[in-house]
Predicted model as a PDB file, atoms N, CA, C, CB and O in Angstrom, pLDDT in the B-factor column:
MODEL        1                                                                  
ATOM      1  N   PHE A   1       0.837  -1.183   0.000  1.00 93.00           N  
ATOM      2  CA  PHE A   1       0.000   0.000   0.000  1.00 93.00           C  
ATOM      3  C   PHE A   1       0.882   1.245   0.000  1.00 93.00           C  
ATOM      4  CB  PHE A   1      -0.952  -0.001   1.215  1.00 93.00           C  
ATOM      5  O   PHE A   1       2.005   1.222   0.502  1.00 93.00           O  
ATOM      6  N   ASP A   2       0.370   2.313  -0.559  1.00 94.00           N  
ATOM      7  CA  ASP A   2       1.076   3.592  -0.535  1.00 94.00           C  
ATOM      8  C   ASP A   2       0.801   4.374   0.743  1.00 94.00           C  
ATOM      9  CB  ASP A   2       0.684   4.426  -1.737  1.00 94.00           C  
ATOM     10  O   ASP A   2       1.624   5.180   1.176  1.00 94.00           O  
ATOM     11  N   LEU A   3      -0.372   4.127   1.349  1.00 96.00           N  
ATOM     12  CA  LEU A   3      -0.778   4.839   2.558  1.00 96.00           C  
ATOM     13  C   LEU A   3      -1.480   3.876   3.498  1.00 96.00           C  
ATOM     14  CB  LEU A   3      -1.696   6.035   2.218  1.00 96.00           C  
ATOM     15  O   LEU A   3      -2.384   3.144   3.094  1.00 96.00           O  
ATOM     16  N   ILE A   4      -1.059   3.883   4.749  1.00 97.00           N  
ATOM     17  CA  ILE A   4      -1.699   3.073   5.781  1.00 97.00           C  
ATOM     18  C   ILE A   4      -2.077   4.003   6.919  1.00 97.00           C  
ATOM     19  CB  ILE A   4      -0.760   1.913   6.278  1.00 97.00           C  
ATOM     20  O   ILE A   4      -1.237   4.741   7.435  1.00 97.00           O  
ATOM     21  N   LEU A   5      -3.351   3.966   7.311  1.00 97.00           N  
ATOM     22  CA  LEU A   5      -3.858   4.776   8.410  1.00 97.00           C  
ATOM     23  C   LEU A   5      -4.232   3.858   9.562  1.00 97.00           C  
ATOM     24  CB  LEU A   5      -5.077   5.631   7.964  1.00 97.00           C  
ATOM     25  O   LEU A   5      -4.878   2.831   9.354  1.00 97.00           O  
ATOM     26  N   ALA A   6      -3.832   4.217  10.770  1.00 97.00           N  
ATOM     27  CA  ALA A   6      -4.182   3.412  11.935  1.00 97.00           C  
ATOM     28  C   ALA A   6      -4.502   4.342  13.094  1.00 97.00           C  
ATOM     29  CB  ALA A   6      -3.032   2.433  12.311  1.00 97.00           C  
ATOM     30  O   ALA A   6      -3.636   5.077  13.567  1.00 97.00           O  
ATOM     31  N   ASN A   7      -5.740   4.306  13.545  1.00 97.00           N  
ATOM     32  CA  ASN A   7      -6.181   5.100  14.685  1.00 97.00           C  
ATOM     33  C   ASN A   7      -6.526   4.126  15.809  1.00 97.00           C  
ATOM     34  CB  ASN A   7      -7.413   6.019  14.316  1.00 97.00           C  
ATOM     35  O   ASN A   7      -7.689   3.915  16.153  1.00 97.00           O  
ATOM     36  N   ILE A   8      -5.462   3.540  16.367  1.00 95.00           N  
ATOM     37  CA  ILE A   8      -5.618   2.544  17.424  1.00 95.00           C  
ATOM     38  C   ILE A   8      -4.563   2.791  18.487  1.00 95.00           C  
ATOM     39  CB  ILE A   8      -5.507   1.099  16.860  1.00 95.00           C  
ATOM     40  O   ILE A   8      -3.679   3.626  18.294  1.00 95.00           O  
ATOM     41  N   GLY A   9      -4.635   2.100  19.577  1.00 94.00           N  
ATOM     42  CA  GLY A   9      -3.758   2.351  20.708  1.00 94.00           C  
ATOM     43  C   GLY A   9      -2.373   1.763  20.592  1.00 94.00           C  
ATOM     44  O   GLY A   9      -2.047   1.066  19.631  1.00 94.00           O  
ATOM     45  N   TYR A  10      -1.563   2.059  21.593  1.00 96.00           N  
ATOM     46  CA  TYR A  10      -0.160   1.658  21.648  1.00 96.00           C  
ATOM     47  C   TYR A  10       0.020   0.153  21.471  1.00 96.00           C  
ATOM     48  CB  TYR A  10       0.449   2.093  22.964  1.00 96.00           C  
ATOM     49  O   TYR A  10       0.786  -0.290  20.615  1.00 96.00           O  
ATOM     50  N   ARG A  11      -0.682  -0.622  22.276  1.00 96.00           N  
ATOM     51  CA  ARG A  11      -0.499  -2.079  22.248  1.00 96.00           C  
ATOM     52  C   ARG A  11      -0.760  -2.645  20.857  1.00 96.00           C  
ATOM     53  CB  ARG A  11      -1.426  -2.755  23.266  1.00 96.00           C  
ATOM     54  O   ARG A  11      -0.004  -3.486  20.370  1.00 96.00           O  
ATOM     55  N   GLU A  12      -1.834  -2.179  20.219  1.00 97.00           N  
ATOM     56  CA  GLU A  12      -2.174  -2.667  18.885  1.00 97.00           C  
ATOM     57  C   GLU A  12      -1.137  -2.242  17.845  1.00 97.00           C  
ATOM     58  CB  GLU A  12      -3.554  -2.162  18.479  1.00 97.00           C  
ATOM     59  O   GLU A  12      -0.749  -3.038  16.991  1.00 97.00           O  
ATOM     60  N   LEU A  13      -0.687  -0.984  17.918  1.00 97.00           N  
ATOM     61  CA  LEU A  13       0.327  -0.509  16.975  1.00 97.00           C  
ATOM     62  C   LEU A  13       1.638  -1.268  17.148  1.00 97.00           C  
ATOM     63  CB  LEU A  13       0.564   0.995  17.158  1.00 97.00           C  
ATOM     64  O   LEU A  13       2.338  -1.537  16.171  1.00 97.00           O  
ATOM     65  N   LYS A  14       1.964  -1.610  18.377  1.00 97.00           N  
ATOM     66  CA  LYS A  14       3.171  -2.391  18.642  1.00 97.00           C  
ATOM     67  C   LYS A  14       3.011  -3.801  18.067  1.00 97.00           C  
ATOM     68  CB  LYS A  14       3.464  -2.452  20.169  1.00 97.00           C  
ATOM     69  O   LYS A  14       3.904  -4.299  17.381  1.00 97.00           O  
ATOM     70  N   ASN A  15       1.881  -4.440  18.345  1.00 97.00           N  
ATOM     71  CA  ASN A  15       1.655  -5.819  17.899  1.00 97.00           C  
ATOM     72  C   ASN A  15       1.516  -5.939  16.385  1.00 97.00           C  
ATOM     73  CB  ASN A  15       0.415  -6.375  18.561  1.00 97.00           C  
ATOM     74  O   ASN A  15       1.840  -6.982  15.817  1.00 97.00           O  
ATOM     75  N   LEU A  16       1.041  -4.889  15.727  1.00 97.00           N  
ATOM     76  CA  LEU A  16       0.819  -4.922  14.276  1.00 97.00           C  
ATOM     77  C   LEU A  16       1.991  -4.368  13.463  1.00 97.00           C  
ATOM     78  CB  LEU A  16      -0.426  -4.144  13.941  1.00 97.00           C  
ATOM     79  O   LEU A  16       1.913  -4.314  12.236  1.00 97.00           O  
ATOM     80  N   ALA A  17       3.058  -3.963  14.117  1.00 97.00           N  
ATOM     81  CA  ALA A  17       4.162  -3.300  13.427  1.00 97.00           C  
ATOM     82  C   ALA A  17       4.724  -4.146  12.285  1.00 97.00           C  
ATOM     83  CB  ALA A  17       5.267  -2.977  14.415  1.00 97.00           C  
ATOM     84  O   ALA A  17       4.933  -3.626  11.189  1.00 97.00           O  
ATOM     85  N   GLU A  18       4.966  -5.407  12.510  1.00 97.00           N  
ATOM     86  CA  GLU A  18       5.512  -6.279  11.465  1.00 97.00           C  
ATOM     87  C   GLU A  18       4.518  -6.458  10.318  1.00 97.00           C  
ATOM     88  CB  GLU A  18       5.886  -7.646  12.054  1.00 97.00           C  
ATOM     89  O   GLU A  18       4.916  -6.477   9.153  1.00 97.00           O  
ATOM     90  N   LEU A  19       3.242  -6.588  10.634  1.00 96.00           N  
ATOM     91  CA  LEU A  19       2.213  -6.715   9.600  1.00 96.00           C  
ATOM     92  C   LEU A  19       2.123  -5.441   8.768  1.00 96.00           C  
ATOM     93  CB  LEU A  19       0.848  -7.030  10.233  1.00 96.00           C  
ATOM     94  O   LEU A  19       2.025  -5.503   7.542  1.00 96.00           O  
ATOM     95  N   ILE A  20       2.155  -4.306   9.422  1.00 96.00           N  
ATOM     96  CA  ILE A  20       2.112  -3.027   8.700  1.00 96.00           C  
ATOM     97  C   ILE A  20       3.326  -2.916   7.781  1.00 96.00           C  
ATOM     98  CB  ILE A  20       2.069  -1.828   9.694  1.00 96.00           C  
ATOM     99  O   ILE A  20       3.201  -2.476   6.638  1.00 96.00           O  
ATOM    100  N   LYS A  21       4.499  -3.313   8.275  1.00 95.00           N  
ATOM    101  CA  LYS A  21       5.690  -3.273   7.433  1.00 95.00           C  
ATOM    102  C   LYS A  21       5.536  -4.192   6.227  1.00 95.00           C  
ATOM    103  CB  LYS A  21       6.929  -3.667   8.242  1.00 95.00           C  
ATOM    104  O   LYS A  21       5.955  -3.842   5.123  1.00 95.00           O  
ATOM    105  N   SER A  22       4.940  -5.359   6.429  1.00 95.00           N  
ATOM    106  CA  SER A  22       4.786  -6.303   5.320  1.00 95.00           C  
ATOM    107  C   SER A  22       3.836  -5.778   4.248  1.00 95.00           C  
ATOM    108  CB  SER A  22       4.284  -7.640   5.839  1.00 95.00           C  
ATOM    109  O   SER A  22       3.850  -6.267   3.118  1.00 95.00           O  
ATOM    110  N   CYS A  23       3.021  -4.799   4.587  1.00 94.00           N  
ATOM    111  CA  CYS A  23       2.091  -4.187   3.628  1.00 94.00           C  
ATOM    112  C   CYS A  23       2.675  -2.935   2.984  1.00 94.00           C  
ATOM    113  CB  CYS A  23       0.776  -3.840   4.318  1.00 94.00           C  
ATOM    114  O   CYS A  23       2.014  -2.287   2.172  1.00 94.00           O  
ATOM    115  N   SER A  24       3.899  -2.593   3.338  1.00 91.00           N  
ATOM    116  CA  SER A  24       4.526  -1.365   2.854  1.00 91.00           C  
ATOM    117  C   SER A  24       5.347  -1.618   1.598  1.00 91.00           C  
ATOM    118  CB  SER A  24       5.408  -0.759   3.937  1.00 91.00           C  
ATOM    119  O   SER A  24       6.024  -2.638   1.474  1.00 91.00           O  
ATOM    120  N   GLU A  25       5.275  -0.673   0.673  1.00 83.00           N  
ATOM    121  CA  GLU A  25       6.124  -0.669  -0.516  1.00 83.00           C  
ATOM    122  C   GLU A  25       7.389   0.102  -0.170  1.00 83.00           C  
ATOM    123  CB  GLU A  25       5.388  -0.037  -1.756  1.00 83.00           C  
ATOM    124  O   GLU A  25       7.323   1.193   0.395  1.00 83.00           O  
ATOM    125  N   ARG A  26       8.509  -0.452  -0.502  1.00 75.00           N  
ATOM    126  CA  ARG A  26       9.782   0.186  -0.178  1.00 75.00           C  
ATOM    127  C   ARG A  26       9.849   1.605  -0.741  1.00 75.00           C  
ATOM    128  CB  ARG A  26      10.946  -0.648  -0.718  1.00 75.00           C  
ATOM    129  O   ARG A  26       9.606   1.826  -1.927  1.00 75.00           O  
ATOM    130  N   GLU A  27      10.181   2.560   0.126  1.00 78.00           N  
ATOM    131  CA  GLU A  27      10.372   3.978  -0.207  1.00 78.00           C  
ATOM    132  C   GLU A  27       9.133   4.653  -0.766  1.00 78.00           C  
ATOM    133  CB  GLU A  27      11.481   4.116  -1.193  1.00 78.00           C  
ATOM    134  O   GLU A  27       9.228   5.710  -1.390  1.00 78.00           O  
ATOM    135  N   ARG A  28       7.980   4.057  -0.549  1.00 89.00           N  
ATOM    136  CA  ARG A  28       6.757   4.695  -1.059  1.00 89.00           C  
ATOM    137  C   ARG A  28       5.680   4.837  -0.005  1.00 89.00           C  
ATOM    138  CB  ARG A  28       6.211   3.908  -2.218  1.00 89.00           C  
ATOM    139  O   ARG A  28       4.865   5.756  -0.088  1.00 89.00           O  
ATOM    140  N   THR A  29       5.648   3.975   0.966  1.00 96.00           N  
ATOM    141  CA  THR A  29       4.527   3.930   1.891  1.00 96.00           C  
ATOM    142  C   THR A  29       4.633   4.987   2.976  1.00 96.00           C  
ATOM    143  CB  THR A  29       4.432   2.567   2.518  1.00 96.00           C  
ATOM    144  O   THR A  29       5.667   5.152   3.622  1.00 96.00           O  
ATOM    145  N   HIS A  30       3.535   5.691   3.151  1.00 97.00           N  
ATOM    146  CA  HIS A  30       3.387   6.618   4.268  1.00 97.00           C  
ATOM    147  C   HIS A  30       2.439   5.963   5.261  1.00 97.00           C  
ATOM    148  CB  HIS A  30       2.851   8.031   3.798  1.00 97.00           C  
ATOM    149  O   HIS A  30       1.450   5.343   4.871  1.00 97.00           O  
ATOM    150  N   ILE A  31       2.749   6.105   6.554  1.00 97.00           N  
ATOM    151  CA  ILE A  31       1.837   5.611   7.580  1.00 97.00           C  
ATOM    152  C   ILE A  31       1.466   6.771   8.492  1.00 97.00           C  
ATOM    153  CB  ILE A  31       2.475   4.441   8.393  1.00 97.00           C  
ATOM    154  O   ILE A  31       2.315   7.566   8.894  1.00 97.00           O  
ATOM    155  N   PHE A  32       0.191   6.847   8.804  1.00 98.00           N  
ATOM    156  CA  PHE A  32      -0.334   7.827   9.750  1.00 98.00           C  
ATOM    157  C   PHE A  32      -0.799   7.045  10.963  1.00 98.00           C  
ATOM    158  CB  PHE A  32      -1.503   8.692   9.128  1.00 98.00           C  
ATOM    159  O   PHE A  32      -1.764   6.284  10.882  1.00 98.00           O  
ATOM    160  N   LEU A  33      -0.123   7.225  12.084  1.00 98.00           N  
ATOM    161  CA  LEU A  33      -0.437   6.511  13.309  1.00 98.00           C  
ATOM    162  C   LEU A  33      -1.036   7.490  14.307  1.00 98.00           C  
ATOM    163  CB  LEU A  33       0.824   5.821  13.894  1.00 98.00           C  
ATOM    164  O   LEU A  33      -0.393   8.466  14.694  1.00 98.00           O  
ATOM    165  N   THR A  34      -2.262   7.225  14.718  1.00 96.00           N  
ATOM    166  CA  THR A  34      -2.938   8.084  15.691  1.00 96.00           C  
ATOM    167  C   THR A  34      -3.577   7.205  16.754  1.00 96.00           C  
ATOM    168  CB  THR A  34      -4.007   8.990  15.004  1.00 96.00           C  
ATOM    169  O   THR A  34      -3.524   5.978  16.672  1.00 96.00           O  
ATOM    170  N   GLY A  35      -4.175   7.836  17.743  1.00 94.00           N  
ATOM    171  CA  GLY A  35      -4.736   7.087  18.857  1.00 94.00           C  
ATOM    172  C   GLY A  35      -3.672   6.756  19.886  1.00 94.00           C  
ATOM    173  O   GLY A  35      -3.852   5.878  20.731  1.00 94.00           O  
ATOM    174  N   ILE A  36      -2.561   7.471  19.802  1.00 96.00           N  
ATOM    175  CA  ILE A  36      -1.408   7.228  20.675  1.00 96.00           C  
ATOM    176  C   ILE A  36      -1.385   8.299  21.768  1.00 96.00           C  
ATOM    177  CB  ILE A  36      -0.067   7.235  19.856  1.00 96.00           C  
ATOM    178  O   ILE A  36      -1.462   9.493  21.479  1.00 96.00           O  
ATOM    179  N   LEU A  37      -1.279   7.869  23.003  1.00 97.00           N  
ATOM    180  CA  LEU A  37      -1.100   8.832  24.080  1.00 97.00           C  
ATOM    181  C   LEU A  37       0.294   9.442  23.971  1.00 97.00           C  
ATOM    182  CB  LEU A  37      -1.307   8.162  25.469  1.00 97.00           C  
ATOM    183  O   LEU A  37       1.244   8.775  23.561  1.00 97.00           O  
ATOM    184  N   ASN A  38       0.406  10.716  24.344  1.00 98.00           N  
ATOM    185  CA  ASN A  38       1.690  11.416  24.241  1.00 98.00           C  
ATOM    186  C   ASN A  38       2.831  10.635  24.880  1.00 98.00           C  
ATOM    187  CB  ASN A  38       1.588  12.784  24.887  1.00 98.00           C  
ATOM    188  O   ASN A  38       3.934  10.593  24.335  1.00 98.00           O  
ATOM    189  N   GLU A  39       2.577  10.015  26.030  1.00 97.00           N  
ATOM    190  CA  GLU A  39       3.659   9.308  26.726  1.00 97.00           C  
ATOM    191  C   GLU A  39       4.108   8.033  25.994  1.00 97.00           C  
ATOM    192  CB  GLU A  39       3.211   8.952  28.136  1.00 97.00           C  
ATOM    193  O   GLU A  39       5.167   7.489  26.309  1.00 97.00           O  
ATOM    194  N   ASP A  40       3.326   7.555  25.030  1.00 98.00           N  
ATOM    195  CA  ASP A  40       3.684   6.364  24.266  1.00 98.00           C  
ATOM    196  C   ASP A  40       4.263   6.680  22.883  1.00 98.00           C  
ATOM    197  CB  ASP A  40       2.473   5.485  24.111  1.00 98.00           C  
ATOM    198  O   ASP A  40       4.754   5.780  22.202  1.00 98.00           O  
ATOM    199  N   ALA A  41       4.211   7.924  22.470  1.00 98.00           N  
ATOM    200  CA  ALA A  41       4.608   8.302  21.111  1.00 98.00           C  
ATOM    201  C   ALA A  41       6.070   7.977  20.819  1.00 98.00           C  
ATOM    202  CB  ALA A  41       4.365   9.784  20.894  1.00 98.00           C  
ATOM    203  O   ALA A  41       6.374   7.470  19.739  1.00 98.00           O  
ATOM    204  N   GLU A  42       6.966   8.247  21.733  1.00 98.00           N  
ATOM    205  CA  GLU A  42       8.383   7.989  21.493  1.00 98.00           C  
ATOM    206  C   GLU A  42       8.650   6.494  21.347  1.00 98.00           C  
ATOM    207  CB  GLU A  42       9.230   8.568  22.629  1.00 98.00           C  
ATOM    208  O   GLU A  42       9.462   6.090  20.515  1.00 98.00           O  
ATOM    209  N   ALA A  43       7.985   5.681  22.137  1.00 98.00           N  
ATOM    210  CA  ALA A  43       8.167   4.226  22.044  1.00 98.00           C  
ATOM    211  C   ALA A  43       7.670   3.698  20.701  1.00 98.00           C  
ATOM    212  CB  ALA A  43       7.428   3.517  23.194  1.00 98.00           C  
ATOM    213  O   ALA A  43       8.329   2.860  20.085  1.00 98.00           O  
ATOM    214  N   ILE A  44       6.516   4.179  20.242  1.00 98.00           N  
ATOM    215  CA  ILE A  44       5.989   3.751  18.938  1.00 98.00           C  
ATOM    216  C   ILE A  44       6.923   4.214  17.824  1.00 98.00           C  
ATOM    217  CB  ILE A  44       4.556   4.308  18.710  1.00 98.00           C  
ATOM    218  O   ILE A  44       7.218   3.452  16.903  1.00 98.00           O  
ATOM    219  N   LYS A  45       7.381   5.440  17.903  1.00 98.00           N  
ATOM    220  CA  LYS A  45       8.321   5.964  16.898  1.00 98.00           C  
ATOM    221  C   LYS A  45       9.553   5.070  16.822  1.00 98.00           C  
ATOM    222  CB  LYS A  45       8.736   7.425  17.232  1.00 98.00           C  
ATOM    223  O   LYS A  45      10.000   4.731  15.727  1.00 98.00           O  
ATOM    224  N   SER A  46      10.093   4.693  17.939  1.00 98.00           N  
ATOM    225  CA  SER A  46      11.279   3.845  17.992  1.00 98.00           C  
ATOM    226  C   SER A  46      11.030   2.462  17.380  1.00 98.00           C  
ATOM    227  CB  SER A  46      11.742   3.696  19.433  1.00 98.00           C  
ATOM    228  O   SER A  46      11.873   1.949  16.645  1.00 98.00           O  
ATOM    229  N   ILE A  47       9.883   1.864  17.678  1.00 98.00           N  
ATOM    230  CA  ILE A  47       9.527   0.553  17.123  1.00 98.00           C  
ATOM    231  C   ILE A  47       9.508   0.612  15.604  1.00 98.00           C  
ATOM    232  CB  ILE A  47       8.155   0.085  17.656  1.00 98.00           C  
ATOM    233  O   ILE A  47      10.073  -0.256  14.938  1.00 98.00           O  
ATOM    234  N   TYR A  48       8.862   1.632  15.055  1.00 98.00           N  
ATOM    235  CA  TYR A  48       8.733   1.735  13.604  1.00 98.00           C  
ATOM    236  C   TYR A  48      10.041   2.168  12.940  1.00 98.00           C  
ATOM    237  CB  TYR A  48       7.626   2.715  13.249  1.00 98.00           C  
ATOM    238  O   TYR A  48      10.315   1.769  11.808  1.00 98.00           O  
ATOM    239  N   GLU A  49      10.839   2.966  13.615  1.00 98.00           N  
ATOM    240  CA  GLU A  49      12.145   3.330  13.056  1.00 98.00           C  
ATOM    241  C   GLU A  49      13.036   2.093  12.929  1.00 98.00           C  
ATOM    242  CB  GLU A  49      12.835   4.400  13.937  1.00 98.00           C  
ATOM    243  O   GLU A  49      13.789   1.977  11.962  1.00 98.00           O  
ATOM    244  N   LYS A  50      12.961   1.183  13.876  1.00 98.00           N  
ATOM    245  CA  LYS A  50      13.752  -0.054  13.808  1.00 98.00           C  
ATOM    246  C   LYS A  50      13.329  -0.922  12.625  1.00 98.00           C  
ATOM    247  CB  LYS A  50      13.612  -0.849  15.113  1.00 98.00           C  
ATOM    248  O   LYS A  50      14.101  -1.762  12.162  1.00 98.00           O  
ATOM    249  N   LEU A  51      12.108  -0.721  12.139  1.00 96.00           N  
ATOM    250  CA  LEU A  51      11.616  -1.465  10.978  1.00 96.00           C  
ATOM    251  C   LEU A  51      11.935  -0.758   9.665  1.00 96.00           C  
ATOM    252  CB  LEU A  51      10.116  -1.676  11.092  1.00 96.00           C  
ATOM    253  O   LEU A  51      11.622  -1.278   8.594  1.00 96.00           O  
ATOM    254  N   GLY A  52      12.557   0.424   9.734  1.00 95.00           N  
ATOM    255  CA  GLY A  52      12.967   1.130   8.522  1.00 95.00           C  
ATOM    256  C   GLY A  52      12.174   2.381   8.194  1.00 95.00           C  
ATOM    257  O   GLY A  52      12.429   3.019   7.173  1.00 95.00           O  
ATOM    258  N   TYR A  53      11.219   2.744   9.035  1.00 97.00           N  
ATOM    259  CA  TYR A  53      10.446   3.964   8.802  1.00 97.00           C  
ATOM    260  C   TYR A  53      11.213   5.176   9.315  1.00 97.00           C  
ATOM    261  CB  TYR A  53       9.063   3.874   9.484  1.00 97.00           C  
ATOM    262  O   TYR A  53      12.017   5.073  10.241  1.00 97.00           O  
ATOM    263  N   LYS A  54      10.952   6.318   8.701  1.00 97.00           N  
ATOM    264  CA  LYS A  54      11.534   7.579   9.141  1.00 97.00           C  
ATOM    265  C   LYS A  54      10.405   8.549   9.475  1.00 97.00           C  
ATOM    266  CB  LYS A  54      12.479   8.173   8.052  1.00 97.00           C  
ATOM    267  O   LYS A  54       9.389   8.603   8.783  1.00 97.00           O  
ATOM    268  N   LEU A  55      10.600   9.303  10.536  1.00 98.00           N  
ATOM    269  CA  LEU A  55       9.592  10.268  10.973  1.00 98.00           C  
ATOM    270  C   LEU A  55       9.520  11.433  10.000  1.00 98.00           C  
ATOM    271  CB  LEU A  55       9.903  10.775  12.390  1.00 98.00           C  
ATOM    272  O   LEU A  55      10.541  12.035   9.668  1.00 98.00           O  
ATOM    273  N   VAL A  56       8.311  11.752   9.542  1.00 98.00           N  
ATOM    274  CA  VAL A  56       8.068  12.928   8.711  1.00 98.00           C  
ATOM    275  C   VAL A  56       7.548  14.052   9.601  1.00 98.00           C  
ATOM    276  CB  VAL A  56       7.057  12.611   7.561  1.00 98.00           C  
ATOM    277  O   VAL A  56       8.000  15.193   9.507  1.00 98.00           O  
ATOM    278  N   LYS A  57       6.585  13.713  10.473  1.00 98.00           N  
ATOM    279  CA  LYS A  57       5.978  14.738  11.331  1.00 98.00           C  
ATOM    280  C   LYS A  57       5.430  14.088  12.585  1.00 98.00           C  
ATOM    281  CB  LYS A  57       4.854  15.501  10.584  1.00 98.00           C  
ATOM    282  O   LYS A  57       4.864  12.996  12.541  1.00 98.00           O  
ATOM    283  N   ASN A  58       5.607  14.773  13.703  1.00 97.00           N  
ATOM    284  CA  ASN A  58       5.023  14.373  14.982  1.00 97.00           C  
ATOM    285  C   ASN A  58       4.212  15.551  15.482  1.00 97.00           C  
ATOM    286  CB  ASN A  58       6.125  13.943  16.028  1.00 97.00           C  
ATOM    287  O   ASN A  58       4.730  16.660  15.617  1.00 97.00           O  
ATOM    288  N   GLN A  59       2.956  15.312  15.753  1.00 97.00           N  
ATOM    289  CA  GLN A  59       2.087  16.392  16.207  1.00 97.00           C  
ATOM    290  C   GLN A  59       1.266  15.888  17.387  1.00 97.00           C  
ATOM    291  CB  GLN A  59       1.162  16.899  15.055  1.00 97.00           C  
ATOM    292  O   GLN A  59       0.900  14.714  17.438  1.00 97.00           O  
ATOM    293  N   SER A  60       0.981  16.771  18.327  1.00 96.00           N  
ATOM    294  CA  SER A  60       0.149  16.373  19.458  1.00 96.00           C  
ATOM    295  C   SER A  60      -0.899  17.438  19.743  1.00 96.00           C  
ATOM    296  CB  SER A  60       1.012  16.124  20.706  1.00 96.00           C  
ATOM    297  O   SER A  60      -0.713  18.626  19.479  1.00 96.00           O  
ATOM    298  N   GLU A  61      -1.998  16.964  20.286  1.00 96.00           N  
ATOM    299  CA  GLU A  61      -3.078  17.839  20.722  1.00 96.00           C  
ATOM    300  C   GLU A  61      -3.654  17.243  21.991  1.00 96.00           C  
ATOM    301  CB  GLU A  61      -4.178  18.005  19.615  1.00 96.00           C  
ATOM    302  O   GLU A  61      -4.081  16.089  22.026  1.00 96.00           O  
ATOM    303  N   LYS A  62      -3.656  18.056  23.026  1.00 96.00           N  
ATOM    304  CA  LYS A  62      -4.033  17.595  24.360  1.00 96.00           C  
ATOM    305  C   LYS A  62      -3.195  16.379  24.707  1.00 96.00           C  
ATOM    306  CB  LYS A  62      -5.552  17.263  24.437  1.00 96.00           C  
ATOM    307  O   LYS A  62      -1.968  16.471  24.676  1.00 96.00           O  
ATOM    308  N   GLU A  63      -3.799  15.239  25.038  1.00 97.00           N  
ATOM    309  CA  GLU A  63      -3.020  14.060  25.448  1.00 97.00           C  
ATOM    310  C   GLU A  63      -2.701  13.101  24.301  1.00 97.00           C  
ATOM    311  CB  GLU A  63      -3.766  13.312  26.517  1.00 97.00           C  
ATOM    312  O   GLU A  63      -2.118  12.040  24.527  1.00 97.00           O  
ATOM    313  N   TRP A  64      -3.079  13.464  23.070  1.00 97.00           N  
ATOM    314  CA  TRP A  64      -2.945  12.559  21.925  1.00 97.00           C  
ATOM    315  C   TRP A  64      -1.830  12.971  20.970  1.00 97.00           C  
ATOM    316  CB  TRP A  64      -4.251  12.491  21.171  1.00 97.00           C  
ATOM    317  O   TRP A  64      -1.555  14.156  20.784  1.00 97.00           O  
ATOM    318  N   SER A  65      -1.195  11.966  20.371  1.00 98.00           N  
ATOM    319  CA  SER A  65      -0.132  12.198  19.389  1.00 98.00           C  
ATOM    320  C   SER A  65      -0.491  11.599  18.037  1.00 98.00           C  
ATOM    321  CB  SER A  65       1.190  11.611  19.885  1.00 98.00           C  
ATOM    322  O   SER A  65      -1.261  10.644  17.935  1.00 98.00           O  
ATOM    323  N   PHE A  66       0.092  12.192  17.011  1.00 98.00           N  
ATOM    324  CA  PHE A  66      -0.033  11.739  15.628  1.00 98.00           C  
ATOM    325  C   PHE A  66       1.380  11.594  15.080  1.00 98.00           C  
ATOM    326  CB  PHE A  66      -0.894  12.740  14.754  1.00 98.00           C  
ATOM    327  O   PHE A  66       2.195  12.508  15.205  1.00 98.00           O  
ATOM    328  N   LEU A  67       1.670  10.451  14.477  1.00 98.00           N  
ATOM    329  CA  LEU A  67       2.963  10.238  13.845  1.00 98.00           C  
ATOM    330  C   LEU A  67       2.751   9.991  12.364  1.00 98.00           C  
ATOM    331  CB  LEU A  67       3.720   9.057  14.500  1.00 98.00           C  
ATOM    332  O   LEU A  67       1.972   9.122  11.973  1.00 98.00           O  
ATOM    333  N   TRP A  68       3.445  10.756  11.552  1.00 98.00           N  
ATOM    334  CA  TRP A  68       3.463  10.533  10.109  1.00 98.00           C  
ATOM    335  C   TRP A  68       4.859  10.025   9.795  1.00 98.00           C  
ATOM    336  CB  TRP A  68       3.106  11.851   9.284  1.00 98.00           C  
ATOM    337  O   TRP A  68       5.851  10.718  10.020  1.00 98.00           O  
ATOM    338  N   MET A  69       4.926   8.818   9.277  1.00 98.00           N  
ATOM    339  CA  MET A  69       6.204   8.205   8.981  1.00 98.00           C  
ATOM    340  C   MET A  69       6.211   7.686   7.544  1.00 98.00           C  
ATOM    341  CB  MET A  69       6.503   7.068   9.973  1.00 98.00           C  
ATOM    342  O   MET A  69       5.161   7.450   6.945  1.00 98.00           O  
ATOM    343  N   ARG A  70       7.418   7.516   7.008  1.00 96.00           N  
ATOM    344  CA  ARG A  70       7.554   7.038   5.633  1.00 96.00           C  
ATOM    345  C   ARG A  70       8.552   5.898   5.593  1.00 96.00           C  
ATOM    346  CB  ARG A  70       7.993   8.179   4.686  1.00 96.00           C  
ATOM    347  O   ARG A  70       9.584   5.930   6.263  1.00 96.00           O  
ATOM    348  N   TYR A  71       8.229   4.892   4.799  1.00 92.00           N  
ATOM    349  CA  TYR A  71       9.113   3.732   4.658  1.00 92.00           C  
ATOM    350  C   TYR A  71      10.094   3.945   3.545  1.00 92.00           C  
ATOM    351  CB  TYR A  71       8.315   2.465   4.405  1.00 92.00           C  
ATOM    352  O   TYR A  71      10.921   3.074   3.276  1.00 92.00           O  
TER     353      TYR A  71                                                      
ENDMDL                                                                          
END                                                                             
């Protein structure tokens, strides 16, 4: 896929990381990860960076974070 959107919590994003990567096209896929509490955003970013994603944008509003990453 060129774009993957996930508005789910930390545990699910962690558990689905390998599956999301398997659905990614090399150097083309953008992922939008939301539903993440601010205190979990750095951990999720780290998990996906280890899989080859790079952070494009990190944004937060109140207690929630949004991560835009690219493979």
